[in-house]
C-alpha positions as CSV (number, residue, x, y, z in Angstrom):
1,M,0.0,0.0,0.0
2,V,1.0,3.6,-0.5
3,L,0.6,4.2,3.2
4,E,3.1,1.5,4.0
5,A,5.6,3.0,1.6
6,L,5.2,6.4,3.2
7,I,5.6,5.2,6.8
8,G,8.1,2.3,6.3
9,A,8.2,-1.1,7.9
10,K,10.9,-0.3,10.4
11,K,8.9,2.7,11.8
12,I,5.7,0.7,12.1
13,K,7.7,-2.1,13.9
14,E,9.0,0.4,16.4
15,N,5.7,2.1,17.0
16,P,2.8,-0.3,17.6
17,H,0.3,2.6,17.9
18,I,1.0,3.3,14.2
19,M,0.1,-0.4,13.4
20,L,-3.2,0.0,15.3
21,L,-4.1,3.0,13.2
22,Y,-2.8,1.4,10.0
23,A,-4.9,-1.7,10.7
24,F,-8.0,0.4,11.3
25,I,-7.5,2.2,8.0
26,V,-6.7,-1.0,6.0
27,G,-9.8,-2.7,7.6
28,S,-12.0,0.2,6.7
29,V,-10.8,0.3,3.1
30,A,-11.3,-3.5,2.8
31,I,-14.8,-3.4,4.2
32,W,-16.0,-0.6,1.9
33,L,-14.2,-1.9,-1.1
34,S,-15.7,-5.4,-0.7
35,A,-19.2,-3.9,0.1
36,L,-19.2,-1.7,-3.0
37,T,-17.9,-4.5,-5.4
38,F,-19.2,-7.8,-4.1
39,A,-21.6,-7.1,-1.3
40,N,-22.9,-10.7,-1.1
41,D,-19.4,-12.0,-0.4
42,S,-18.1,-9.0,1.4
43,S,-17.8,-10.6,4.9
44,I,-15.1,-12.9,3.6
45,L,-13.7,-10.8,0.8
46,S,-13.0,-8.0,3.2
47,I,-10.7,-10.3,5.2
48,A,-9.0,-11.3,2.0
49,F,-8.4,-7.6,1.1
50,I,-6.9,-7.0,4.6
51,V,-4.5,-10.0,4.2
52,V,-3.4,-8.9,0.7
53,A,-2.7,-5.4,2.0
54,M,-0.9,-6.5,5.1
55,V,1.3,-9.4,3.8
56,P,4.1,-7.3,2.2
57,L,4.4,-5.2,5.4
58,I,4.4,-8.2,7.8
59,N,6.9,-10.1,5.6
60,K,9.3,-7.1,5.8
61,I,8.8,-6.9,9.5
62,F,9.5,-10.6,9.9
63,Q,12.7,-10.1,8.0
64,L,13.7,-7.4,10.4
65,E,12.7,-9.6,13.3
66,E,14.8,-12.5,12.0
67,I,17.8,-10.2,11.6
68,E,17.4,-8.9,15.2
69,T,17.1,-12.5,16.5
70,I,20.6,-13.3,15.3
71,S,22.3,-10.0,15.7
72,I,21.1,-8.4,19.0
73,K,22.6,-9.7,22.2
74,E,19.4,-9.4,24.2
75,K,17.3,-11.8,26.3
76,F,14.6,-13.9,24.6
77,W,11.7,-11.8,25.7
78,E,13.4,-8.5,24.7
79,R,14.0,-9.8,21.2
80,H,10.4,-10.8,20.5
81,L,8.2,-8.5,22.7
82,D,8.0,-5.9,20.0
83,M,6.6,-8.3,17.5
84,I,4.0,-9.7,19.9
85,T,3.0,-6.1,20.7
86,L,2.7,-5.4,17.0
87,Y,0.4,-8.3,16.3
88,A,-1.7,-7.3,19.3
89,A,-2.0,-3.7,17.9
90,F,-3.0,-5.2,14.5
91,F,-5.7,-7.4,16.2
92,I,-7.0,-4.5,18.2
93,G,-7.1,-2.2,15.2
94,I,-9.1,-4.7,13.1
95,T,-11.5,-5.3,16.0
96,L,-12.1,-1.6,16.5
97,C,-12.6,-1.2,12.8
98,Y,-15.2,-3.9,12.5
99,S,-17.1,-2.9,15.6
100,F,-17.3,0.7,14.4
101,W,-18.5,-0.1,10.9
102,Y,-21.0,-2.7,12.2
103,L,-22.5,0.0,14.4
104,T,-22.7,2.6,11.6
105,I,-23.3,0.7,8.3
106,P,-27.1,0.2,7.6
107,N,-26.9,-3.1,5.7
108,R,-24.7,-4.7,8.4
109,D,-26.6,-8.1,8.2
110,L,-25.3,-8.5,4.6
111,I,-21.8,-7.0,4.9
112,F,-21.0,-9.0,8.1
113,K,-23.1,-12.1,7.4
114,D,-20.4,-14.8,7.9
115,Q,-19.1,-13.1,11.1
116,K,-22.7,-13.2,12.5
117,D,-23.1,-16.8,11.5
118,A,-19.8,-17.6,13.3
119,L,-21.1,-15.9,16.4
120,F,-24.3,-17.8,16.3
121,G,-22.4,-21.1,16.0
122,I,-20.1,-20.1,18.9
123,G,-23.2,-19.2,21.0
124,E,-24.9,-22.5,20.3
125,T,-21.8,-24.5,21.1
126,A,-21.3,-22.6,24.3
127,K,-24.9,-23.3,25.4
128,A,-24.6,-27.0,24.5
129,V,-21.3,-27.4,26.4
130,S,-22.5,-25.3,29.3
131,G,-25.8,-27.2,29.6
132,K,-24.3,-30.6,29.3
133,F,-21.4,-30.2,31.6
134,L,-23.1,-28.1,34.2
135,F,-25.5,-31.1,34.6
136,D,-22.7,-33.7,34.6
137,E,-20.2,-31.5,36.5
138,K,-17.4,-32.5,34.1
139,F,-15.1,-29.5,34.1
140,G,-12.3,-31.6,32.5
141,N,-14.5,-32.4,29.4
142,T,-15.4,-28.8,28.9
143,L,-11.7,-27.8,29.2
144,F,-10.8,-30.5,26.7
145,T,-13.4,-29.3,24.2
146,I,-12.2,-25.7,24.3
147,L,-8.5,-26.5,24.5
148,S,-8.6,-28.9,21.5
149,N,-10.3,-26.3,19.4
150,N,-7.9,-23.6,20.4
151,L,-4.9,-25.8,19.8
152,M,-6.2,-26.5,16.3
153,V,-6.4,-22.8,15.6
154,L,-2.9,-22.4,17.0
155,F,-1.6,-25.2,14.8
156,L,-3.2,-23.6,11.8
157,A,-1.7,-20.3,12.6
158,I,1.8,-21.8,12.9
159,I,1.4,-23.8,9.6
160,F,0.0,-20.8,7.7
161,S,2.9,-18.6,8.9
162,F,5.4,-21.4,8.1
163,V,4.1,-22.0,4.6
164,Y,3.1,-18.5,3.6
165,G,5.4,-16.4,5.9
166,S,2.6,-14.2,7.2
167,G,-0.3,-16.5,6.4
168,A,-1.6,-16.5,9.9
169,L,-2.9,-13.0,9.2
170,F,-6.0,-14.6,7.8
171,L,-6.9,-16.4,11.0
172,I,-6.0,-13.4,13.1
173,S,-8.0,-11.0,10.9
174,W,-11.0,-13.4,10.9
175,N,-11.0,-13.7,14.7
176,A,-10.6,-10.0,15.1
177,S,-13.6,-9.4,12.7
178,V,-15.8,-11.8,14.6
179,L,-14.9,-10.2,18.0
180,G,-15.5,-6.8,16.3
181,V,-19.0,-7.8,15.2
182,R,-19.7,-9.1,18.7
183,L,-18.7,-5.7,20.2
184,G,-20.7,-4.0,17.4
185,E,-23.8,-5.9,18.6
186,F,-23.2,-4.7,22.2
187,M,-23.0,-1.1,20.8
188,L,-26.1,-1.5,18.6
189,N,-28.1,-2.7,21.6
190,A,-26.9,0.2,23.7
191,L,-27.7,2.8,21.0
192,A,-31.3,3.4,21.9
193,G,-30.4,4.1,25.5
194,Y,-28.3,7.1,24.4
195,A,-30.9,8.6,21.9
196,S,-31.2,11.8,24.0
197,L,-27.5,12.6,23.2
198,G,-28.3,13.3,19.6
199,P,-25.3,12.9,17.3
200,L,-23.1,11.9,20.3
201,K,-25.2,8.8,20.8
202,V,-23.0,6.8,18.4
203,I,-19.8,7.7,20.4
204,A,-21.6,6.8,23.7
205,A,-22.8,3.5,22.3
206,Y,-19.4,2.7,20.9
207,L,-17.7,3.3,24.3
208,H,-20.5,1.3,26.0
209,G,-19.8,-1.7,23.8
210,L,-16.1,-1.5,24.3
211,I,-16.6,-1.6,28.1
212,L,-18.8,-4.6,27.8
213,G,-16.1,-6.2,25.6
214,L,-13.8,-6.2,28.6
215,G,-15.7,-9.4,29.7
216,Y,-13.6,-11.2,27.1
217,L,-10.3,-10.2,28.7
218,P,-9.9,-12.9,31.4
219,H,-9.3,-15.6,28.8
220,G,-8.6,-13.5,25.8
221,I,-5.6,-11.9,27.3
222,F,-3.9,-15.3,27.2
223,E,-5.5,-17.0,24.3
224,I,-5.1,-14.3,21.6
225,P,-1.4,-13.6,22.4
226,G,-0.8,-17.4,22.2
227,F,-1.9,-17.3,18.6
228,F,0.4,-14.3,17.9
229,V,3.4,-16.1,19.5
230,G,2.8,-19.2,17.4
231,A,2.4,-17.2,14.2
232,I,5.7,-15.4,15.0
233,A,7.6,-18.7,15.4
234,G,6.2,-20.0,12.2
235,G,7.1,-16.8,10.4
236,I,10.7,-16.8,11.6
237,I,11.2,-20.4,10.6
238,S,9.8,-19.5,7.1
239,I,12.3,-16.7,6.7
240,L,15.0,-18.9,8.0
241,L,14.4,-21.6,5.3
242,T,14.5,-19.0,2.5
243,K,18.1,-18.1,3.3
244,R,21.1,-20.2,2.4
245,R,23.9,-19.3,4.8
246,Y,24.0,-19.1,8.5
247,T,26.8,-19.4,11.0
248,K,26.4,-22.2,13.6
249,G,25.7,-19.7,16.3
250,E,23.1,-17.8,14.4
251,F,21.2,-21.0,13.4
252,K,21.2,-22.2,17.1
253,I,19.8,-18.9,18.3
254,I,17.0,-18.9,15.8
255,I,16.0,-22.6,16.5
256,L,16.1,-22.2,20.3
257,D,14.0,-19.0,20.0
258,C,11.4,-20.7,17.8
259,I,11.2,-23.7,20.2
260,M,10.7,-21.3,23.1
261,L,8.0,-19.4,21.1
262,F,6.2,-22.7,20.3
263,L,6.1,-23.8,23.9
264,L,5.1,-20.3,25.1
265,S,2.2,-20.3,22.6
266,I,0.9,-23.6,23.9
267,I,1.1,-22.5,27.5
268,L,-0.8,-19.2,26.8
269,V,-3.5,-21.0,24.9
270,A,-3.9,-23.6,27.6
271,I,-4.2,-21.0,30.3
272,G,-6.8,-19.1,28.2
273,A,-8.8,-22.4,27.7
274,F,-8.7,-23.1,31.4
275,I,-10.1,-19.7,32.3
276,E,-12.7,-19.9,29.6
277,A,-13.9,-23.3,30.8
278,Y,-14.0,-22.2,34.4
279,L,-16.2,-19.2,33.4
280,I,-18.5,-21.4,31.4
281,I,-19.0,-23.9,34.3
282,Y,-18.7,-21.6,37.4
283,G,-19.0,-18.1,36.0
């Protein structure tokens, strides 16, 4: 994108707040472009447009990340925290983007059809799991159901990043769009309550929905970064295999870092699943 060329990958990498704004702009363009061209397929096409726009930027950032991995004498966490933060900023930017346009676009049921269908499926699954295991009091089975699903998403994120470099962007963008639509529903439901504020009612409803969205934090604050960490590991390995020459020391640092990232991603996803299962059964 022109915006990427003007800002530069290095500056975006060093300033996560720029990534948040960048993701919001890219998401907005993708939503409107897909809505104006292929409205019936816009819910998926918008995600595709986001990925197409973001892949060149993320690949450049991955190259910078891989260079830092083998050249900077820092601790493991210091080497990769900026990349995790960058993914988090991207996720938040897309979530805010989808929630805003869901609140303001009149034909939202068409434009965000697949996201709404996904939410309905999640809701039905949650009810089924909750009802069954509340009666049987089998917390372990609930945990296994959630954990196995989340580990499958993590596995796909790693594979996508490994094969396509930044392929996990599709999964991350999709999950962000679904969460954004969920927040948008909170906002839409709150809109009538702020009718007396006139034009400011949209802002009030938007903030109201964001506050309600904090309910997803207990498990989301572990689960979502787990997907980021896995995607980063897959991306670094992908960049590693495209190069021909490494010193023994460089290769060792990269492999050890990727193993640590894999393990960390599994731990984070497992913690998130445990918290989510606990909330379903006892919340």
